[in-house]
LUMKE-545075 format. One record per residue (C-alpha): x, y, z; residue in one letter; residue number from 1. Coordinates in pm, whole numbers. Example, Ala and Ser with C-alpha at 12.3 -4.5 7.8 and 13.67 -1.06 7.14 Angstrom:
xx,yy,zz,resn,resi
1230,-450,780,A,1
1367,-106,714,S,2
***
This chain:
xx,yy,zz,resn,resi
6514,8003,-3315,M,1
6311,7693,-3215,Q,2
6413,7321,-3415,S,3
6095,7134,-3544,I,4
6312,6833,-3668,V,5
6638,6782,-3692,T,6
6692,6462,-3928,S,7
6478,6130,-4017,A,8
6505,5809,-4201,S,9
6353,5549,-4409,Y,10
6290,5207,-4418,L,11
6375,5090,-4888,P,12
6093,5227,-5032,S,13
5897,5204,-4694,G,14
5791,5470,-4403,P,15
5933,5699,-4161,L,16
6180,5458,-3887,D,17
6369,5735,-3696,S,18
6274,6081,-3637,L,19
6426,6336,-3403,E,20
6309,6628,-3272,L,21
6370,6949,-3155,G,22
6304,6932,-2856,N,23
6558,6620,-2840,G,24
6359,6350,-2853,L,25
6358,6057,-3047,T,26
6094,5871,-3189,E,27
6156,5550,-3333,T,28
5936,5354,-3599,R,29
6007,4959,-3583,A,30
5776,4777,-3851,F,31
5764,4380,-3968,D,32
5895,4181,-4294,A,33
5550,4321,-4478,R,34
5600,4730,-4349,Y,35
5309,4605,-4055,H,36
5386,4813,-3734,R,37
5549,4647,-3479,D,38
5699,4943,-3206,R,39
5657,5254,-3155,I,40
5939,5425,-2898,T,41
5987,5803,-2752,V,42
6282,5892,-2613,A,43
6562,6162,-2508,G,44
6741,6095,-2123,G,45
6435,5872,-2038,S,46
6159,5659,-2217,T,47
5853,5836,-2247,L,48
5703,5590,-2477,L,49
5682,5293,-2546,D,50
5404,5086,-2740,W,51
5498,4700,-2888,D,52
5219,4593,-3165,Y,53
5083,4245,-3272,V,54
4935,4203,-3574,T,55
4789,3944,-3730,D,56
4807,3844,-4160,D,57
4627,4132,-4296,V,58
4794,4394,-4106,G,59
4469,4423,-3805,N,60
4591,4534,-3504,V,61
4544,4283,-3216,E,62
4713,4410,-2920,A,63
4951,4707,-2786,I,64
5121,4622,-2534,A,65
5196,4950,-2334,D,66
5558,4837,-2182,V,67
5617,5151,-1954,L,68
5258,5098,-1816,E,69
5137,4806,-1843,P,70
4725,4874,-1681,S,71
4712,5064,-1978,N,72
4736,4721,-2284,D,73
4543,4722,-2556,R,74
4346,4452,-2770,T,75
4116,4435,-3037,Y,76
3917,4108,-3220,G,77
3747,4176,-3558,Y,78
3473,4029,-3731,Q,79
3481,3771,-4034,D,80
3594,3839,-4292,Y,81
3488,4210,-4344,Q,82
3702,4251,-4012,Y,83
3460,4525,-3905,F,84
3562,4618,-3535,L,85
3419,4379,-3214,T,86
3635,4438,-2918,Q,87
3855,4696,-2806,G,88
3994,4666,-2400,D,89
4175,4923,-2304,G,90
4264,5259,-2024,P,91
3893,5302,-2078,W,92
3755,4979,-1968,G,93
3591,4675,-2221,G,94
3420,4779,-2499,L,95
3202,4500,-2738,D,96
3007,4588,-3073,W,97
2786,4383,-3354,T,98
2757,4453,-3634,Y,99
2506,4348,-3917,D,100
2592,4267,-4282,T,101
2643,4598,-4401,I,102
2867,4730,-4158,G,103
2561,4919,-3958,N,104
2627,4912,-3563,R,105
2367,4661,-3393,L,106
2478,4652,-3012,A,107
2774,4825,-2794,E,108
2855,4676,-2481,V,109
3120,4901,-2205,R,110
3252,4744,-2003,D,111
3005,4485,-1915,G,112
2743,4755,-1855,Q,113
2343,4715,-1949,P,114
2394,4721,-2398,V,115
2287,4958,-2579,N,116
2045,4870,-2908,V,117
2135,5050,-3248,Y,118
1791,5042,-3462,D,119
1781,5117,-3820,Y,120
1501,5215,-4074,L,121
1371,4940,-4307,E,122
1432,4869,-4641,N,123
1161,4747,-4881,G,124
1226,4373,-4783,A,125
1316,4385,-4412,G,126
1633,4448,-4415,G,127
1861,4678,-4207,N,128
1900,5032,-4399,L,129
2205,5265,-4328,A,130
2066,5525,-4185,Q,131
2021,5519,-3793,L,132
1693,5568,-3628,E,133
1741,5503,-3212,T,134
1924,5389,-3016,I,135
1825,5229,-2713,Q,136
2022,5290,-2396,L,137
2135,5007,-2169,G,138
2133,5308,-1867,G,139
1790,5395,-2004,G,140
1655,5620,-2210,G,141
1637,5656,-2585,T,142
1866,5871,-2827,R,143
1671,5963,-3152,A,144
1757,6028,-3503,Y,145
1608,6216,-3745,L,146
1693,6285,-4202,Y,147
1612,6515,-4396,D,148
1531,6375,-4726,E,149
1906,6356,-4837,V,150
1990,6161,-4537,G,151
2193,6423,-4405,N,152
2116,6395,-3948,Q,153
1894,6708,-3832,T,154
1824,6633,-3574,Q,155
1973,6421,-3261,V,156
1729,6340,-2911,A,157
1808,6231,-2584,N,158
1510,6333,-2395,G,159
1464,6720,-2302,A,160
1812,6762,-2456,N,161
1768,6806,-2849,V,162
2045,6861,-3080,V,163
1931,7033,-3475,E,164
2162,7021,-3703,F,165
2077,7287,-4043,T,166
2259,7233,-4384,Y,167
2347,7438,-4697,D,168
2178,7339,-5033,D,169
2515,7122,-5107,A,170
2478,6932,-4781,S,171
2776,7106,-4556,R,172
2642,7179,-4255,L,173
2577,7541,-4107,T,174
2419,7528,-3778,R,175
2406,7343,-3466,I,176
2169,7413,-3209,E,177
2092,7280,-2882,R,178
1694,7481,-2746,P,179
1755,7401,-2434,S,180
2073,7529,-2336,A,181
2016,7845,-2584,S,182
2354,7752,-2730,A,183
2473,7725,-3157,S,184
2715,7733,-3359,T,185
2673,7896,-3708,S,186
2979,7720,-3940,L,187
3030,7945,-4244,L,188
3216,7702,-4564,Y,189
3434,7848,-4855,D,190
3470,7797,-5223,G,191
3653,7465,-5137,R,192
3394,7365,-4893,S,193
3678,7372,-4626,F,194
3571,7499,-4304,L,195
3641,7908,-4223,R,196
3431,8072,-3964,I,197
3273,7873,-3711,S,198
3081,8136,-3427,E,199
2960,7968,-3121,G,200
2710,8121,-2836,S,201
2625,8042,-2531,Q,202
2477,8162,-2163,P,203
2760,8311,-1958,D,204
2800,8050,-1638,T,205
3064,8204,-1456,T,206
2927,8528,-1353,G,207
3073,8753,-1514,D,208
2849,8772,-1768,G,209
2837,9176,-1756,V,210
3113,9225,-1834,F,211
3122,9054,-2161,C,212
2977,9327,-2355,D,213
3301,9571,-2329,G,214
3003,9777,-2134,F,215
3202,9818,-1789,E,216
3558,9684,-1698,S,217
3814,9673,-1384,G,218
3636,9441,-1192,D,219
3316,9681,-1033,T,220
3024,9641,-1175,S,221
2716,9908,-1198,A,222
2474,9610,-1257,W,223
2378,9332,-1071,P,224
2589,9004,-1087,S,225
2507,8674,-1195,G,226
2478,8370,-1445,Q,227
2311,8457,-1740,G,228
2372,8813,-1771,A,229
2460,8789,-2185,C,230
2631,8529,-2417,A,231
3010,8463,-2384,E,232
3048,8387,-2777,V,233
3360,8247,-2934,G,234
3512,8235,-3321,V,235
3725,8014,-3369,T,236
3930,8070,-3788,R,237
4078,7762,-3880,P,238
4281,7817,-4233,V,239
4389,7485,-4423,Y,240
4571,7424,-4766,S,241
4432,7355,-5074,S,242
4536,6978,-4954,E,243
4319,7046,-4727,G,244
4530,6999,-4459,M,245
4455,7237,-4105,L,246
4739,7431,-4045,H,247
4616,7742,-3782,S,248
4318,7796,-3621,L,249
4236,8210,-3583,D,250
4076,8182,-3237,R,251
3892,8440,-3033,A,252
3651,8432,-2704,V,253
3385,8749,-2640,N,254
3477,9105,-2720,V,255
3874,9216,-2587,G,256
3925,8862,-2498,S,257
4342,8747,-2549,A,258
4392,8556,-2871,R,259
4520,8161,-2882,A,260
4615,8120,-3230,D,261
4732,7704,-3260,P,262
4931,7612,-3575,Y,263
4990,7266,-3728,V,264
5357,7166,-3845,L,265
5341,6828,-4052,Y,266
5646,6607,-4180,F,267
5549,6341,-4401,G,268
5217,6414,-4412,S,269
5178,6381,-3996,R,270
5182,6600,-3774,P,271
5424,6677,-3558,V,272
5445,6986,-3381,A,273
5211,7223,-3239,S,274
5291,7610,-3181,I,275
5030,7859,-2956,E,276
5116,8202,-2993,L,277
4901,8424,-2721,S,278
5021,8770,-2648,S,279
5318,8743,-2805,G,280
5457,8400,-2716,A,281
5431,8126,-2844,A,282
5389,7788,-2685,T,283
5574,7434,-2850,F,284
5395,7129,-2820,Q,285
5583,6772,-2997,Y,286
5338,6552,-3116,L,287
5432,6144,-3188,S,288
5159,6030,-3326,V,289
5011,5586,-3321,D,290
5043,5414,-3606,Q,291
4696,5601,-3799,L,292
4907,5934,-3748,G,293
4633,5992,-3450,T,294
4868,6224,-3120,P,295
4934,5925,-2872,V,296
5191,6271,-2663,L,297
5237,6554,-2681,A,298
5556,6712,-2521,T,299
5701,7093,-2458,D,300
6036,7250,-2516,S,301
6263,7047,-2264,S,302
6101,6752,-2381,G,303
5916,6732,-2046,S,304
5583,6495,-2138,S,305
5202,6714,-2109,V,306
4984,6482,-2219,W,307
4946,6125,-2326,E,308
4692,5850,-2341,G,309
4578,5877,-2694,G,310
4152,5793,-2750,F,311
3939,5498,-2785,E,312
3937,5313,-3128,P,313
3607,5523,-3286,F,314
3791,5858,-3136,G,315
3624,5942,-2776,R,316
3836,6093,-2526,D,317
3812,5860,-2174,W,318
3994,6104,-2024,Q,319
3768,6389,-2133,A,320
3640,6707,-1857,G,321
3938,6556,-1600,T,322
4342,6706,-1581,P,323
4436,6364,-1840,G,324
4194,6552,-2147,G,325
4347,6568,-2449,A,326
4138,6934,-2499,Q,327
4272,7038,-2128,E,328
4622,6970,-2251,N,329
4625,7181,-2549,G,330
4588,6868,-2725,T,331
4233,6948,-3025,F,332
4339,6731,-3306,L,333
4196,6409,-3345,R,334
4208,6062,-3639,F,335
4413,6183,-3914,P,336
4226,6503,-4042,G,337
3980,6582,-3784,Q,338
4003,6855,-3496,W,339
3768,6926,-3233,F,340
3650,7231,-3079,D,341
3500,7479,-2780,K,342
3282,7692,-3084,T,343
3048,7364,-3057,W,344
3126,7153,-2803,A,345
2807,7308,-2613,A,346
2566,7329,-2881,A,347
2654,6963,-2973,S,348
2601,6831,-2655,L,349
2460,6472,-2632,G,350
2636,6446,-3037,A,351
2945,6599,-3022,E,352
3123,6556,-3391,A,353
3490,6603,-3498,F,354
3544,6871,-3817,Y,355
3625,6596,-4122,N,356
3717,6885,-4392,V,357
3365,6737,-4564,H,358
3198,6590,-4312,R,359
3117,6567,-3929,W,360
3206,6304,-3717,Y,361
3002,6169,-3407,E,362
3284,5931,-3272,F,363
3003,5841,-2961,A,364
2791,5609,-3278,S,365
3137,5613,-3485,G,366
2941,5722,-3801,R,367
2912,6044,-4019,Y,368
2632,6293,-3985,Q,369
2594,6293,-4382,R,370
2636,6037,-4627,T,371
2982,6005,-4851,D,372
2993,6309,-5084,P,373
3183,6027,-5271,L,374
2851,5818,-5298,G,375
2841,5533,-5511,P,376
3247,5553,-5607,L,377
3339,5489,-5221,I,378
3575,5192,-5284,P,379
3540,4866,-5343,S,380
3414,4678,-5109,G,381
3291,4945,-4882,V,382
2954,5042,-4986,N,383
2825,5187,-4677,H,384
2775,5599,-4659,L,385
2766,5731,-4317,Y,386
3019,5431,-4072,A,387
3343,5567,-4056,F,388
3692,5375,-4210,A,389
3420,5090,-4290,A,390
3397,5009,-3914,A,391
3748,4909,-3931,R,392
3933,5263,-3738,P,393
4257,5069,-3597,T,394
4359,5024,-3992,V,395
4180,5291,-4194,N,396
4168,5601,-4269,R,397
3991,5970,-4328,D,398
4173,6225,-4390,L,399
3857,6454,-4578,F,400
3542,6261,-4526,G,401
3533,6082,-4782,L,402
3635,5750,-4845,A,403
3833,5533,-4547,P,404
4106,5493,-4672,F,405
4275,5825,-4657,G,406
4422,5910,-4968,L,407
4565,6236,-4959,P,408
4531,6369,-5311,F,409
4264,6145,-5412,S,410
3979,6277,-5176,A,411
4137,6617,-5235,E,412
4102,6558,-5572,L,413
3705,6470,-5531,G,414
3782,6128,-5725,L,415
3792,5823,-5626,H,416
4127,5637,-5599,P,417
4028,5356,-5802,D,418
3982,5557,-6082,F,419
4334,5721,-6092,L,420
4494,5341,-6126,A,421
4225,5275,-6368,C,422
4335,5657,-6612,A,423
4693,5563,-6543,Y,424
4680,5174,-6635,C,425
4572,5346,-6962,I,426
4763,5623,-6992,F,427
5099,5391,-6980,T,428
4930,5147,-7193,R,429
4851,5465,-7448,S,430
5215,5545,-7512,G,431
5248,5856,-7311,F,432
5581,5946,-7185,G,433
5728,5719,-7493,N,434
5607,5810,-7826,R,435
5246,5962,-7970,P,436
5047,5680,-8124,Q,437
4750,5712,-8384,K,438
4521,5519,-8154,W,439
4274,5628,-7898,E,440
4169,5402,-7542,E,441
3925,5493,-7403,S,442
3763,5301,-7076,A,443
3513,5271,-6880,W,444
3467,5226,-6470,I,445
3119,5062,-6329,S,446
2989,4960,-6020,I,447
2893,4499,-5995,D,448
2686,4299,-5822,E,449
2918,4064,-5755,G,450
2933,3771,-5502,P,451
3064,3944,-5153,E,452
2920,4264,-5209,G,453
2945,4571,-5428,T,454
3268,4568,-5609,E,455
3435,4843,-5861,I,456
3510,4692,-6241,G,457
3762,4845,-6488,C,458
3804,4782,-6883,N,459
3975,4917,-7166,I,460
3734,4948,-7492,W,461
4001,4855,-7819,P,462
4009,5179,-8033,A,463
3967,5099,-8433,T,464
4001,5386,-8715,G,465
4209,5631,-8791,E,466
4256,5935,-8560,Y,467
3891,6164,-8549,G,468
3715,5821,-8655,K,469
3742,5603,-8365,Q,470
3478,5370,-8288,T,471
3477,5197,-7949,F,472
3398,4746,-7859,E,473
3210,4651,-7645,G,474
2872,4747,-7449,V,475
2904,5002,-7208,V,476
2734,4851,-6893,P,477
2421,5002,-6776,S,478
2636,4983,-6341,G,479
2905,5277,-6557,L,480
2959,5513,-6274,V,481
3288,5726,-6489,A,482
3447,5700,-6819,Q,483
3788,5762,-6956,V,484
3896,5880,-7242,H,485
4237,5902,-7361,V,486
4389,6187,-7660,H,487
4776,6040,-7787,P,488
4853,6256,-8047,R,489
4649,6575,-7937,D,490
4901,6859,-7813,R,491
4630,7110,-7756,G,492
4566,7130,-7343,H,493
4209,7161,-7405,R,494
3935,6824,-7477,P,495
3810,6827,-7829,M,496
3473,6902,-7839,G,497
3438,6648,-8132,A,498
3657,6384,-7925,D,499
3413,6462,-7604,L,500
3026,6401,-7798,S,501
3226,6062,-7887,L,502
3283,6008,-7571,A,503
2920,6103,-7385,R,504
2783,5876,-7675,G,505
2951,5592,-7545,Q,506
2811,5707,-7209,V,507
2408,5823,-7330,L,508
2399,5445,-7422,R,509
2466,5279,-7048,S,510
2129,5549,-7034,G,511
2300,5762,-6750,R,512
2492,6055,-6677,K,513
2793,5993,-6596,V,514
3154,6265,-6585,P,515
3430,6235,-6873,V,516
3724,6272,-6821,Y,517
3992,6318,-7078,V,518
4357,6246,-7075,I,519
4652,6461,-7288,H,520
4998,6372,-7371,P,521
5102,6683,-7138,L,522
4949,6484,-6835,G,523
4662,6651,-6745,G,524
4314,6553,-6753,I,525
4009,6784,-6805,W,526
3689,6635,-6625,K,527
3401,6718,-6826,Y,528
3029,6709,-6556,D,529
2767,6678,-6779,P,530
2481,6781,-6500,F,531
2675,7147,-6548,T,532
2836,7111,-6889,N,533
3104,7264,-6746,R,534
3493,7120,-6761,F,535
3777,7145,-6492,R,536
4149,7097,-6521,R,537
4342,6884,-6311,I,538
4770,6925,-6364,A,539
4947,6618,-6443,K,540
5124,6590,-6120,T,541
4889,6544,-5899,R,542
4679,6345,-5991,W,543
4944,6093,-6116,Q,544
5081,6036,-5742,N,545
4728,5989,-5637,A,546
4727,5711,-5842,A,547
5046,5626,-5719,K,548
4912,5624,-5406,A,549
4658,5402,-5480,S,550
4820,5190,-5657,L,551
5072,5055,-5375,R,552
4723,5110,-5148,E,553
4535,4840,-5303,R,554
4920,4647,-5406,G,555
4914,4725,-5803,C,556
4579,4585,-5797,R,557
4387,4862,-5878,P,558
4013,4652,-6007,C,559
3910,4430,-6034,T,560
4037,4348,-6387,G,561
4142,4529,-6672,I,562
3977,4391,-6941,E,563
3868,4434,-7321,Q,564
3551,4358,-7440,P,565
***
């Protein structure tokens, strides 16, 4: 039996600081007094990784010194005050970016080469929308982007190389096609909108295609050999947990080919190992990760390095296509929540993307291919619907393609983390867990245009009157996006229709159809969707764990303010 982790230790009320892997290596993670990253080492008989971090006062990574190989040092720069990443130098060379005021990338310079210029569709005032229109490539040529009426990216064209994207009614990517190469990929999702099947097809390029239909065997063909005799077909079936974490890939290429099925193991919400099963044999690969949880070192069962390097700031593998590439060495995980697969590689060439649960991420442009499904509920101060990690990929994570902070529970539940924090505040204010109250509270969550842009607001209405006869004081704002309503005395599991009608009446005064969340003393949340007229129950432990994580993430400041109007 092979051990994966033999021991671990944590800092007081803080992060993991030491991890002993089953192959004899010890991963040590040091932090400063504010728990900003300070150093990561991986060592056994010898040291395999030693990264020394420099961070600024707000936690931005300014430099990573590779103590073992100084030529691999990394330096970063940021744009005040949004902290968009403007510089990312490392073993891949030098990278520089500029942005407009909403986080659209305007220019990119790679290692001193001619600048790539980004152009966007214009709004009515002559400013930029979030939809990318073209990239004028410094080396010559133009990459052009097209969208459908709801903002899904439908085509990326660079001369004769055209990549086309097709979506279903829920804006899920269902097909990728590159006609010039006769390559395509079909994608199927389960009821949770998690990818279930990726089936790619491309012409055979090995000259052995005459055997791929299974009609012949051995090494003798009755037909002339040659490339393109039939298609090479690959099928990958990912398996996800209910939280949206990738557990395994069921892979097969062509009829009768050998299977190679990797399984991903996690420890403390980060990948710690993968196990590949092929022809009855198991191959272990232990993973050490950077400050985000992205693999930077893979080792085998004996503790020897099989791959190292990491990725560029926006996720490109600068060693791809070489013996040092991540994919070439069996490392398919990318940024937290993202992975890459051969089944869509050929079809997407020129617009390559990683799968990120609810969206697909195009690392060359640092953007997603569709708008954020959370829409206006993306976190306070981050209102870009396409940009990855709010253009701050050295600090922010996006585990599920929903929000750039990567909160595992809130994203999986489809609830905005600020909403969860507000809900938890009124949950505790209403006496839940202590004693039943004879009064109720209701809160509205709104989008406000402040001096620094879009902000989330959370305000609580005090309730008056006896149980069942509440009225709420104050005026409902036009920017209302959700409402929370608590029932301290109702011990039932399902919302009462009369009370929901009361809550919805407050919503209607704002002139907007928005969700109503009803919290019960047993701790569950019922979500009412005014568009479908249906209820959905979210268990107590799931939403409260998410709320606490949201409060920690924001330093116990869940909203712009909890006020009584």
